[in-house]
C-alpha positions, 0 to 999 in steps of 0.5 A: 307946785302952786297951792291955791288957797280956797275958802272953806265954803267953796271947798264944801260946795265943790265937794258936794257938787262932785258927789252929786255929779257922780251920783247922777252919772251912776243913776243914769248909767243904771237906768240905761243898763236896766231898761227893758228891751222891746222885741217885735213878735209877728203872730198869725193864725186864722182864728186869732188864738195865737195873737191872744195867747202871745198878747197874754204872755206880753202882758204878763212880762210887762206886769212882772217887770221883766227885762224883755217886752214883747210888741205883738203884731197880728199878721193874720196868717202864719205864712205872713208872719214868716214873710215878715220875719224873713224880710227883717221887719220883726225880731221874732215870729210865731210860725209853724215849721212846715209853712214857708221858707225858714232856712235862715230862722233860728228856733227859740222855742219848739212846741212839739207836744200840746197840752190839753186842759179840760175842766168840768163844772163842779157838781152842786150838792143840791142836784146830787144825792148823798147815795149817788156820790157814794155809789156812782152806780146807784143812779143806773140802778135807780132808773131801772125802777120807776118808783125810785127818785134818788137821781 
């Protein structure tokens, strides 16, 4: 075996170059592996509520830094969303089970029960008297007498 004599400065430069090359390759591999995947989602409803809800979900995924991003495409109706999905133009579709031919579709999420959220405005302290908050029936009793102005 032939030994090559290199000066010390050339050895140091070669070692630093190899370390920088390996570091750059590792960082590139990490960035490529951890990049987010973008899925196209066809959404359609007559009132546009489904597109708004899916856009909110897509924005939340993007702000959380999730590894999946959603590109929402508003198709106008659920039937058109099913057609886009059947044609392979989109990766996901938000459709109803009773609309269109979905024989080749796979369900990711099935919504069978919808939750209704009802919110009521708070009662202002200036409009409700202390006695009516303590006794809710007091207002009905007070309305029966014309001289009373509790409620």
